[in-house]
N, C-alpha and C positions, 0 to 999 in steps of 0.2 A: 376226755369227753368233749364232743363237739359243742360249740357255742349255740345256745338256743335263745334267739332274740325274744321269743314269747316268754320264756322263763325269766329272762332279765327284766322285761317289762313288768311282769308280775311282782318280781322282787322290788323294783323301784316304786311301783304303785303301793306296796305295803308300807312304805316310809311316810305316806301321807303328805308329800310335798305339795306346797301351794303353787310354786312357780317353775318347777323343773320337771323334765320327763326323761325317760330312758334314752331317747335319741340324743338328747343333749349330753348325757354322760358318755355316749359312744363317739363323741366328736373325735375326728382323726383316725377312726377305726380302719378306714380304707387307704390310708397313706402307705406308701411303700415301706415294707418291713414292720408295719404296725398291725394291730389286730385288737379284738375285744379282750376284756379282762377275763382271766380264768374264774370259773365259778367258786373255786376255793378261797378267793380273796374278795368276793363281792362285799362282804360285811365291812371291809376296811374303809370303804368310801362313805359309810353311813354318817359318821360325825361331821365329815367335811361338807357334804352336800346339805345336811341339816343346818349347819352354821351359815352357809351361803343362802339358804332359803330364808333364814332369819334376817340376814343382812338385806336381802331384797325387800322384805317387809319393813325393816327399820328405815331404810333410805327412801323407799318408794320409787327407786330407779331400776330400770331394766339391767339385767346381768347376762352377759354373753360368755359362755364357757368356750375357751379356745384351746385348752389342752387338759386332758384328764389322764386316762391310762396310757402308758407307753410300754411296749415290749422292750426287752433288753436290746434287741437289734435296732429298733427305731431310736432308742435313747442314746445309742453309742456316741460318746463324746468325741471319738476320733472322726466320725462322720459329721456330727452336728456340734460345732463349737459352742461352748458355753453350757452344755448339759453336764450335770453332775453324774459321775459314774454310779453313785448309789442313790440316784434320784428317788424321791418319794412317789413320783408318778409310776414307777415300776411296781410299787407296793399298793397302788390304787388308793393312796391316802391324800393325794395332792390334786389341786385344780388351779390352773391359770385362767384368769377371767378379766373382763372389762366391765366396769359399771358405767352405764350411760350418764353422761354429764358430770362425772366425778373423776378427777385425776387420782392415780394410785396413792400419792402422798396424802390424800384426804381419806382414802379407804382404810389404809393401814392403821391409823390411830383408833378407829372404831373397833376393828378386829382385836387389836392388842389390848384395848380397854376391856374386852370380854374375857381375856385369858385369865384363868384361875378365879374368876369372880362370877361370871354369868353361868347359870345352869340351863342346859338345853334338854328338851324331851325327845326321846326316840321311841316310837311305838314298837321298835324291834330291839330286843335285848341282844345287841350285836356281839359277835365273837370274832375279834380280829386275828389275823394270822401274819406272822413274820414272813418275810420274803428274802431268799438268798439268790443272788445273781453271780455271774462268774467273777465279778470284781470284789465280792464279799457280801456280808449281811447288811441289808439296808437298815440304818438306825431306826429303831422302832420300839415303842413301849405302849402301855395301856393308858387309856383315858381315865382320869379320876371319875368314878361314877358310883351311883347308888341305885339299887333296885327296890321298888316299892313292893312290899309283901302283898301277894295275891293279885297284883296288877301286871299285865303284860307290858314289856318295854322297860326303859330305864332313863334315869337322869344322868347327864354327864357334863363335865366342864371342859372347856377348850384348852388343850395343851398342844402346842405345835410351833409352827414357824410361818411368819408372814413377811413378804418382801415386795417392795414396789419396784417395778421396772419402768422407769419414767420415759426412757427413749422409745420403748415399744408400747407404752401406754397400757400396761396390764399389771395385775397383782397376782402374786403366788400365795396360795394358802395351803398348808398341809397340817394334818392332825397326827403327827408322829407320836404323840403321847409323851408320857413320862419315860425318860431314858434311864437306863441302869445307873445307879449312884445318886439319883435325885430323890428328894423326899417330897411329900405332898405339898410343901410350900415352895418347891423349886429352888431351894437354897443348897 
């Protein structure tokens, strides 16, 4: 199915974001070998962008998205040193970003402090899909969540990975969820 920017904009609008739009989630779309995310995995980005929206509100600082979805060809670690062969960007669960006026080592503790403790609201009861690339299955699990009876949407907690890249001055956030073998407490 061909990518429809109008449908993607409608999808992003349905998330009720305060600080981000569809164009920002398509950053890098026109880079060589890259493209937009397939419609089948649009739901995968929901918890990640909702957490960043909350971070923007929490810090009061601007946030610039610098890398979101990557095709397998664009992510190729043989062409682009430092990229993980099973990158969460290929599953549309990861965002690299900069926070205006904050170094990554100040951003990371905020996000890690929310892991397994903060509940986030999604107006969409998202259904995430695993992604397989030629290098294997991207590590992926579900987010701990609860659905309120009779109410559209769901509550979820953050489970994923956060990493500061100090030299490049950006932070990586992904919501890979609970991986196989983990329990709800992460032990």
